[in-house]
C-alpha positions in Angstrom: -0.3 0.1 0.2 1.5 3.5 -0.8 0.2 7.3 -0.9 2.4 9.3 -2.2 1.7 13.0 -1.9 3.2 15.4 -4.3 3.0 19.5 -5.3 3.6 20.9 -1.8 6.5 23.7 -1.8 7.0 27.7 -0.7 4.7 29.8 -2.1 3.8 33.7 -1.5 0.8 34.9 1.3 -2.3 35.0 -1.7 -0.7 32.2 -4.0 -1.8 28.6 -4.8 -1.2 25.2 -4.8 -2.1 21.7 -5.8 -1.6 18.9 -4.0 -1.5 15.6 -5.1 -2.2 11.9 -3.8 -1.4 9.1 -5.5 -2.7 5.9 -4.1 -1.4 2.1 -4.8 -2.1 -1.5 -3.4 -5.5 -1.4 -2.2 -8.5 -0.6 -3.8 -8.6 3.0 -3.6 -12.9 3.9 -5.2 -13.6 1.8 -2.2 -12.4 4.5 0.7 -13.2 8.1 1.1 -9.6 10.7 1.6 -8.9 13.1 3.7 -6.5 15.7 3.9 -5.1 16.5 6.8 -2.5 18.7 8.1 0.3 19.3 10.7 2.2 22.3 11.5 5.1 22.0 13.8 4.2 21.0 17.8 0.9 20.5 16.6 -1.8 17.4 15.8 -2.9 17.0 12.9 -6.2 18.6 11.8 -8.5 17.5 9.0 -8.2 20.0 6.1 -11.1 18.0 4.0 -12.6 14.9 3.4 -14.5 13.4 0.5 -16.6 10.6 -0.1 -15.4 7.4 -2.3 -17.4 7.9 -5.5 -16.8 12.1 -5.0 -20.3 12.5 -4.4 -20.2 14.3 -1.4 -17.0 16.3 0.4 -16.5 18.3 3.6 -14.0 20.8 4.8 -12.8 22.5 8.1 -13.9 25.7 8.3 -10.3 27.5 7.7 -10.5 25.9 4.2 -14.3 27.1 3.4 -14.1 28.8 0.6 -10.5 28.7 -0.6 -9.4 24.9 -0.3 -10.8 22.4 -2.9 -10.9 18.6 -2.3 -11.1 15.9 -5.6 -10.5 12.8 -6.8 -9.9 10.7 -9.7 -10.9 7.2 -9.6 -9.7 6.3 -12.9 -6.2 7.7 -12.0 -6.3 6.7 -8.2 -5.3 10.1 -7.3 -7.1 12.8 -4.5 -6.1 16.3 -5.0 -6.3 19.5 -2.8 -6.7 22.5 -4.8 -5.4 25.5 -2.5 -6.0 29.1 -3.2 -5.5 32.2 -1.3 -2.9 30.6 0.9 -1.8 32.4 4.5 1.0 31.8 6.2 -1.0 29.9 8.9 -1.2 27.4 6.2 2.1 26.3 6.8 2.2 22.6 7.7 3.1 19.2 6.2 -0.4 18.2 4.4 -1.2 14.0 4.3 -3.7 12.4 2.4 -4.9 9.3 4.7 -7.7 7.1 4.4 -8.6 7.6 8.1 -6.3 7.8 11.2 -6.6 4.2 11.4 -5.8 3.9 8.3 -3.6 4.2 5.2 -1.1 7.3 5.4 1.3 9.4 3.1 4.6 10.7 4.1 3.2 14.1 3.8 3.9 17.2 1.9 5.6 20.3 2.9 3.2 23.7 2.3 5.2 26.8 3.4 3.8 30.4 2.6 5.7 33.0 3.4 6.9 35.8 1.5 
């Protein structure tokens, strides 16, 4: 089983990034997927969740209106489009099937001028 995140980096405040998470080794289309982020010294907080078929999504309050989660089950990939980024969005972003499920290695997002 693998979840491999990509797309992180350094971006200025107000900028955008699109994170991707490629899954393999399990039946991706059977699982809801979550993006979670962890800032230094803090626990991982859920950013967004999408159901297995992509029909329903939900977002943390800080993500509403700025972030969009989506998935392509044909490509076994989940995405997180992040717009209007703020310095407080700086964190390692993980994709996961859930707390006791599969996790990727994370991708660093740094928002700084």
